C-alpha positions as CSV (number, residue, x, y, z in Angstrom):
1,M,241.8,119.6,203.6
2,M,242.6,120.1,200.0
3,G,242.9,123.8,200.6
4,G,245.4,123.1,203.3
5,R,247.3,120.9,200.9
6,L,247.6,123.7,198.4
7,L,248.8,126.1,201.1
8,S,251.4,123.6,202.3
9,N,252.6,123.1,198.7
10,M,253.0,126.8,198.4
11,S,254.9,126.8,201.7
12,H,257.3,124.2,200.4
13,Q,257.9,126.2,197.3
14,A,258.5,129.4,199.3
15,T,261.0,127.5,201.4
16,Y,262.7,126.3,198.2
17,L,262.9,129.9,197.0
18,G,264.3,131.2,200.3
19,N,261.1,133.1,201.3
20,F,261.1,131.5,204.8
21,D,258.8,134.0,206.6
22,L,256.2,133.6,203.9
23,A,256.6,129.8,204.1
24,V,255.9,129.8,207.8
25,Q,252.8,131.9,207.3
26,L,251.5,129.6,204.5
27,A,252.2,126.4,206.6
28,R,250.3,127.9,209.6
29,A,247.4,128.9,207.4
30,A,247.2,125.4,206.1
31,Q,247.0,124.1,209.7
32,E,244.5,126.7,210.9
33,G,242.3,126.6,207.9
34,S,241.8,122.9,208.0
35,R,242.2,122.1,211.7
36,N,238.7,120.7,212.1
37,A,238.6,118.9,208.8
38,T,242.0,117.3,208.3
39,S,243.5,113.9,209.2
40,A,246.3,113.4,211.6
41,T,248.7,112.4,208.8
42,T,247.9,115.5,206.8
43,M,248.3,117.8,209.8
44,A,251.7,116.2,210.4
45,M,252.7,117.1,206.9
46,F,251.5,120.7,207.4
47,L,253.6,120.9,210.5
48,A,256.6,119.4,208.8
49,M,256.4,122.2,206.2
50,E,256.4,124.8,209.0
51,A,259.4,123.1,210.5
52,R,261.3,123.3,207.2
53,A,260.5,127.0,206.9
54,H,261.8,127.7,210.5
55,A,264.9,125.7,209.7
56,G,265.6,127.8,206.7
57,N,265.3,130.9,208.9
58,G,267.8,129.4,211.4
59,E,265.1,129.2,214.1
60,D,266.1,126.0,216.0
61,G,263.5,126.2,218.8
62,A,260.6,126.9,216.5
63,C,261.7,124.2,214.1
64,S,262.1,121.6,216.8
65,R,258.7,122.5,218.3
66,A,256.9,122.1,214.9
67,L,258.7,118.9,214.2
68,R,257.8,117.4,217.6
69,E,254.2,118.4,217.0
70,A,254.3,116.8,213.6
71,E,255.6,113.6,215.2
72,R,252.8,113.6,217.8
73,Y,250.2,114.0,215.1
74,F,251.8,111.3,213.0
75,E,251.6,108.9,215.9
76,K,247.8,109.3,215.7
77,S,247.7,108.5,212.0
78,D,244.9,106.3,210.8
79,S,245.0,105.4,207.1
80,A,241.2,105.1,207.1
81,D,241.0,108.9,207.7
82,D,243.5,109.8,205.0
83,P,242.8,110.9,201.4
84,L,244.7,109.0,198.8
85,W,247.0,112.0,198.1
86,I,248.6,111.9,201.5
87,R,249.4,108.2,201.5
88,Y,253.0,109.0,200.4
89,F,253.6,110.8,203.8
90,D,254.8,107.9,205.9
91,A,257.4,107.6,208.7
92,A,260.3,107.6,206.2
93,E,259.0,110.8,204.6
94,L,258.7,112.5,208.0
95,A,262.2,111.4,208.9
96,G,263.4,112.8,205.6
97,E,261.8,116.2,206.4
98,G,263.6,116.1,209.8
99,A,266.9,115.4,208.1
100,H,266.4,118.4,205.8
101,C,265.6,120.6,208.8
102,F,268.7,119.8,210.8
103,R,270.9,120.1,207.7
104,D,269.6,123.6,207.3
105,L,270.2,124.2,211.0
106,R,273.7,122.9,210.6
107,S,273.3,120.2,213.2
108,P,275.1,117.4,211.5
109,K,274.8,114.8,214.3
110,T,271.0,115.1,214.5
111,T,270.9,115.1,210.7
112,H,272.7,111.8,210.7
113,E,270.1,110.4,213.1
114,F,267.2,111.4,210.9
115,V,269.0,110.3,207.7
116,T,269.6,106.8,209.2
117,R,265.9,106.5,210.1
118,A,264.8,107.7,206.7
119,I,267.0,105.2,204.8
120,E,266.0,102.3,207.1
121,L,262.3,103.1,206.5
122,T,262.3,103.9,202.8
123,D,261.4,101.2,200.3
124,P,264.5,100.7,198.0
125,V,262.3,101.2,195.0
126,Y,262.0,104.9,195.8
127,V,265.4,105.8,194.4
128,R,264.6,109.5,194.0
129,T,263.7,109.9,197.7
130,L,266.8,108.0,198.7
131,A,269.0,110.0,196.5
132,F,267.8,113.3,198.1
133,V,268.2,111.9,201.6
134,R,271.8,110.8,200.8
135,L,272.7,114.2,199.4
136,V,271.4,115.7,202.6
137,H,273.7,113.3,204.4
138,A,276.6,114.3,202.3
139,A,276.0,118.0,203.1
140,S,276.0,117.2,206.8
141,Y,279.5,115.6,206.4
142,V,280.8,118.8,204.9
143,Q,279.4,120.6,208.0
144,Q,281.5,118.2,210.1
145,R,284.6,119.0,208.0
146,E,284.7,115.6,206.5
147,P,284.8,116.3,202.7
148,G,286.1,112.9,201.8
149,Q,283.1,111.2,203.4
150,A,280.8,113.8,201.9
151,V,281.9,113.1,198.3
152,A,281.8,109.3,198.9
153,V,278.2,109.6,200.0
154,A,277.3,112.0,197.2
155,R,278.8,109.7,194.6
156,G,276.6,106.9,195.9
157,A,273.6,109.2,195.7
158,I,274.3,110.2,192.2
159,E,274.8,106.7,191.0
160,L,271.6,105.7,192.7
161,A,269.7,108.6,191.0
162,G,270.6,107.3,187.6
163,S,269.1,109.5,184.9
164,L,267.3,111.8,187.4
165,K,267.8,115.4,186.3
166,S,265.0,117.4,187.9
167,H,265.7,121.0,188.8
168,R,265.4,120.3,192.5
169,Y,267.9,117.4,192.3
170,L,270.4,119.5,190.3
171,R,270.0,122.2,192.9
172,Y,271.1,119.8,195.6
173,I,274.2,118.9,193.6
174,R,275.0,122.5,192.9
175,D,274.6,123.5,196.6
176,L,276.9,120.6,197.6
177,R,279.6,121.7,195.2
178,S,279.4,125.2,196.7
179,D,279.7,123.7,200.2
180,L,282.8,121.8,199.1
181,A,284.5,124.8,197.6
182,P,286.7,125.4,200.6
183,Y,288.1,121.9,200.2
184,E,288.7,122.0,196.4
185,G,292.5,121.7,197.0
186,E,291.9,118.1,198.2
187,S,292.2,115.4,195.5
188,E,288.9,113.6,196.4
189,V,287.0,116.9,196.1
190,R,288.7,117.7,192.8
191,E,287.8,114.3,191.4
192,F,284.2,114.7,192.6
193,G,284.0,118.0,190.8
194,E,285.3,116.4,187.6
195,F,282.8,113.5,188.0
196,V,279.9,116.0,188.4
197,A,281.1,118.1,185.5
198,E,281.2,115.0,183.2
199,R,277.8,113.7,184.4
200,Y,276.0,117.1,184.3
201,P,277.9,119.3,181.8
202,N,275.2,121.9,181.8
203,L,275.1,122.2,185.6
204,G,277.3,125.3,185.9
205,G,279.8,126.2,188.5
206,G,279.6,125.1,192.1
């Protein structure tokens, strides 16, 4: 099970780096290598990593299949079977993974559904998780050609994140600014760009 965890972590990193085919292979290796030794919760996480990789590749059908299977495994979860390191992977986390998937597949309405579920289920103390989910939400508004709504949600996420400045978090901000580039003539988008530049002066161009 720990070997599967390491492979799934490598899959997640490969997805982050854009190596989606490798990410799929690693996630599947995690599943196959630990199928007879892993808990239902852990298998759900492995499948969620596969779904994320398929989404990055634009493979809607394969992503939805993996995500549905992840949900089926999660329904069988029993905390008594879980190692301590998988306890973080709850219903909110799975919903957040779904939100990321459908953002990458450019399916904003489905993204909204998963975001809503993730926010409802996430304990407010987990501000980092909520900030990420809200930035995913903002990206989905851009996909719906609603830049004003996108920057409003993104501002809220940034305020919520507070002093958070991890590389991954800043990548979300940078990607959102790039998504908003076609709308930079709109005052709300310009003001958001100024807000981000003041808050993160070393972030670089969008």
